[in-house]
C-alpha positions in Angstrom: -5.5 12.4 -19.1 -2.3 11.6 -19.2 -2.9 9.5 -22.6 -5.5 13.0 -23.9 -2.5 15.2 -23.3 0.0 13.0 -25.3 -2.4 12.7 -28.6 -2.6 16.5 -28.4 1.2 16.7 -28.1 1.4 14.6 -31.5 -1.5 16.9 -33.0 0.7 19.5 -32.8 4.1 18.3 -33.4 3.1 15.6 -36.2 5.1 12.3 -35.0 5.6 10.6 -31.9 9.4 12.0 -32.0 8.1 15.5 -32.1 5.4 14.5 -29.0 8.5 12.8 -27.2 10.3 16.2 -27.2 7.7 18.2 -26.4 6.6 16.2 -23.2 10.4 15.3 -22.3 9.4 11.6 -22.7 10.4 8.4 -24.4 9.4 8.4 -28.2 8.7 4.6 -27.1 6.5 6.1 -24.1 4.5 8.5 -26.6 4.3 5.9 -29.3 3.0 3.6 -26.6 0.3 5.6 -25.6 -0.8 6.4 -29.0 -0.9 2.8 -30.3 -3.3 2.2 -27.1 -5.3 5.0 -28.3 -5.5 3.7 -31.7 -6.7 0.2 -31.2 -9.6 1.3 -28.6 -10.4 3.7 -30.6 -10.2 1.6 -33.2 -13.0 -0.5 -31.5 -15.1 1.8 -30.3 -15.7 3.8 -33.3 -14.3 1.7 -36.4 -11.8 3.8 -36.8 -8.3 4.2 -35.7 -7.4 8.1 -34.8 -4.2 8.4 -36.9 -2.7 6.4 -40.0 0.9 6.5 -39.9 2.8 7.6 -43.5 6.2 7.2 -44.9 9.3 7.5 -43.0 9.3 11.4 -41.7 6.2 12.0 -42.7 4.4 12.9 -40.0 1.0 11.1 -38.8 -2.3 11.3 -41.0 -5.3 11.9 -38.5 -8.2 10.8 -38.9 -11.7 12.6 -38.5 -12.2 10.6 -35.6 -8.9 11.6 -34.7 -9.8 15.4 -35.5 -13.2 15.3 -33.5 -11.7 13.4 -30.3 -8.0 15.9 -30.4 -10.7 19.0 -29.9 -12.7 17.5 -27.3 -9.2 16.4 -26.0 -8.1 20.3 -26.0 -11.6 21.3 -24.0 -11.8 18.9 -21.8 -7.8 19.4 -20.9 -8.7 23.6 -20.5 -11.6 23.1 -18.7 -9.7 20.7 -15.8 -6.6 22.7 -15.8 -9.1 26.3 -14.9 -10.6 24.1 -12.7 -7.4 23.1 -10.4 -6.7 26.7 -10.5 -10.0 27.9 -9.2 -9.4 25.7 -6.5 -5.9 27.0 -5.5 -6.8 30.3 -6.4 -9.4 29.9 -3.7 -7.8 27.9 -1.7 -5.1 30.7 -1.9 -1.9 28.4 -2.3 -1.2 30.0 -6.1 -0.9 33.7 -7.1 -0.3 34.5 -10.7 1.0 38.3 -11.1 1.8 40.1 -13.9 3.6 43.5 -14.9 4.2 45.7 -17.4 8.3 46.7 -17.8 8.2 49.5 -16.1 6.5 49.5 -13.2 8.1 45.8 -12.2 9.7 47.6 -9.7 6.7 49.1 -7.9 5.6 45.4 -7.8 8.8 44.1 -6.2 8.7 46.6 -3.8 5.6 45.3 -2.5 6.5 41.4 -3.0 9.9 41.5 -0.7 6.8 43.0 1.8 4.9 39.8 1.7 7.5 37.4 0.2 8.1 36.4 3.9 4.5 35.4 5.2 4.0 33.5 1.8 6.8 31.2 2.2 6.0 30.5 5.6 2.3 30.0 4.5 3.4 27.8 1.1 2.6 30.4 -1.5 3.5 30.2 -4.6 3.8 33.1 -6.2 4.6 33.3 -10.2 5.2 36.5 -11.6 5.3 37.6 -15.3 5.9 40.1 -18.0 2.9 41.7 -19.4 2.6 43.8 -22.8 0.1 46.9 -22.0 -2.1 45.4 -25.1 -3.0 42.3 -23.9 -3.1 43.3 -19.6 -7.1 43.3 -19.4 -7.6 41.0 -21.5 -4.9 38.2 -19.8 -6.1 39.5 -16.5 -10.2 38.7 -18.0 -9.3 35.4 -19.3 -8.4 34.6 -15.6 -4.8 33.7 -16.8 -3.4 36.4 -13.8 -4.8 36.9 -11.5 -3.4 40.6 -10.5 -1.5 42.9 -12.7 0.3 46.2 -12.6 0.5 48.8 -15.4 -1.0 50.9 -17.8 -4.1 51.5 -19.9 -5.5 53.8 -22.4 -8.7 55.4 -20.4 -10.5 57.8 -21.4 -10.8 61.0 -19.1 -13.7 60.2 -16.7 -16.0 57.4 -16.5 -14.5 54.3 -19.1 -16.8 51.8 -19.4 -13.7 48.8 -20.1 -12.6 48.9 -16.8 -16.8 47.9 -15.2 -15.6 44.3 -14.6 -12.0 45.4 -12.8 -11.2 46.9 -9.5 -8.9 49.7 -10.3 -5.9 51.1 -8.1 -5.1 54.4 -9.2 -1.4 55.2 -8.9 -1.4 57.7 -12.1 -3.3 59.4 -14.1 -1.3 61.2 -17.1 -0.9 62.3 -20.6 2.6 62.5 -22.3 5.3 63.9 -22.6 7.8 64.3 -25.7 11.5 63.5 -25.2 13.7 64.7 -28.1 17.4 65.3 -29.2 16.0 68.6 -31.3 18.4 71.9 -30.2 15.8 75.0 -28.2 15.6 76.8 -31.2 14.3 74.1 -33.7 11.7 72.8 -31.1 11.5 75.5 -28.3 9.6 74.0 -25.1 8.9 74.1 -22.4 5.7 72.1 -24.1 4.6 71.2 -27.2 1.0 71.3 -28.4 -0.8 67.9 -30.1 -1.2 69.8 -33.1 2.8 70.2 -33.8 3.6 66.7 -34.1 3.2 65.9 -37.8 6.0 68.1 -38.6 8.5 66.7 -36.2 10.3 63.4 -36.9 8.5 60.5 -34.1 10.2 57.4 -33.1 6.6 55.4 -32.7 6.2 51.9 -31.6 3.8 49.1 -33.3 1.6 48.9 -31.1 0.4 50.0 -27.2 -0.3 52.7 -25.5 1.3 55.1 -28.1 -0.1 54.0 -31.1 -3.3 54.4 -29.0 -3.6 58.0 -28.7 -2.2 58.8 -32.0 -5.5 56.7 -33.2 -7.2 58.9 -31.3 -5.5 62.2 -32.4 -5.1 61.8 -35.8 -7.2 59.0 -37.2 -6.4 55.3 -38.3 -4.3 56.6 -40.8 -2.6 58.6 -38.9 1.0 56.8 -40.4 -0.1 58.9 -43.1 -0.6 61.8 -41.1 3.0 62.1 -39.3 6.4 61.8 -40.3 6.9 58.3 -38.8 11.2 58.1 -39.1 11.6 55.4 -37.1 9.6 52.3 -36.1 10.9 51.0 -32.0 9.6 47.5 -30.4 10.8 49.7 -27.0 11.1 52.8 -25.1 14.6 52.3 -24.7 15.3 51.7 -27.7 14.3 55.3 -29.4 16.0 56.8 -26.6 19.1 55.1 -27.8 18.6 56.4 -31.2 18.4 59.5 -30.2 20.8 59.8 -27.8 23.6 58.3 -30.0 22.7 61.1 -32.9 21.1 57.9 -34.9 17.8 59.9 -35.1 17.2 63.4 -35.4 13.6 63.5 -33.9 11.4 62.8 -30.9 9.9 60.0 -28.8 6.6 59.9 -27.6 6.2 58.2 -23.9 4.2 58.5 -20.9 4.7 61.4 -18.3 6.3 59.3 -16.0 9.3 57.8 -18.6 9.4 61.3 -19.4 10.2 62.4 -16.1 12.8 59.2 -15.4 14.2 61.2 -18.5 14.8 64.2 -17.2 15.7 63.5 -13.7 18.0 61.3 -15.6 17.0 57.8 -13.9 17.2 56.5 -17.0 21.0 56.3 -19.1 19.5 55.9 -22.1 17.9 59.4 -22.1 20.7 60.8 -20.9 21.5 64.3 -22.7 17.6 64.0 -24.2 15.1 67.4 -22.9 11.8 65.8 -22.0 8.9 68.4 -22.9 5.4 68.4 -22.0 2.7 67.7 -24.6 -0.4 69.4 -24.2 -3.7 68.1 -25.9 -6.1 71.0 -27.7 -7.5 68.5 -30.4 -9.1 65.4 -28.6 -10.3 63.1 -27.4 -9.2 63.5 -23.7 -7.0 60.7 -23.6 -5.2 59.6 -20.2 -2.9 57.0 -19.5 -4.0 55.2 -16.6 -1.4 53.8 -14.6 -2.6 51.3 -11.3 -2.8 47.9 -10.5 -5.8 46.0 -11.5 -7.9 42.9 -10.3 -11.5 41.0 -11.7 -14.1 42.9 -10.0 -15.4 41.2 -6.7 -12.3 38.7 -6.7 -10.9 40.5 -3.5 -14.3 40.7 -1.7 -15.3 37.1 -2.3 -11.9 36.5 -0.1 -11.0 37.3 3.2 -8.7 39.4 4.8 -5.7 37.4 4.7 -6.5 36.2 1.3 -2.3 36.1 -0.1 -4.2 38.1 -3.0 -5.9 40.7 -0.5 -2.1 40.6 1.1 -0.7 41.6 -1.6 -3.5 44.1 -2.6 -2.2 45.9 0.8 1.4 45.5 0.2 0.9 47.2 -3.3 -1.5 49.7 -1.3 1.6 50.8 1.0 4.0 51.3 -2.3 1.7 53.5 -3.5 1.5 55.7 -0.8 5.3 55.2 0.0 6.0 56.6 -3.3 3.2 59.9 -3.3 5.0 60.4 -0.5 8.4 60.8 -2.0 6.6 62.5 -5.0 5.2 65.6 -3.2 8.8 66.0 -1.2 10.8 66.1 -4.4 7.9 68.2 -6.7 5.5 69.6 -4.2 2.4 71.0 -6.3 2.7 68.0 -8.7 
């Protein structure tokens, strides 16, 4: 296995020196393994795996070398996935992902289980995950549980059939703006008004999904996109600094946080409700996601179920706070 891993490192880096840097090993160790592989496969197949070229040039992989590199990659990936499956079944390792704005909820729940996980020797790994990759990474078994948001249609969405969902909130979008009330009166704005407003829009994620649903694939030609942003925070900073006069589309949760002063970058900005009147009826689903059947296959004491329970408690606590702070919402 170690020799196959070395071969893949050489295939990726091009040289024994580059592979040694990737693996954190001595070049001589990598070269020795490569020479052993070359000698053995030269005997077995009648052709070495790699051919050395001039100084500072990448080695040349033969047809046999390319074939073995492909087999090695598949073998090691299958081996790693098998190990992860065993660790998940035994409950010794849990990989969890969260989008940026939901991370606080996850960390609050993690605090509730940390002592138990430490006592049981459970390794908990938390990763940032982008909204666009959330379901794909979960489905690929790269993560065991994710907290975040997905774009969905009102009612049943077949894309979620393969997942168990703990729903925290369903919402639409809000508009955060630095335009004065005369230019853009509130408290709400219909979607049909968006084409006349200067917008800061991200290239991917939830917001473009809404815009494609409302205005079609050519939404960029339909709208006045005044700025491209990679994060909501950057868009809010553009508005609060006055560099951009216009609006940023955000989820209702972020819009509420701006209105309540909980996001520093949104200081001095107004939040308006965005009313959807042109269909289809799209929503942001915020919650916790696991693969369907994964929890029920384990007992109540499995780390996945323990963390799920802590997240359910955090969800109940958050709903209680919201009922007190915003009666009727």
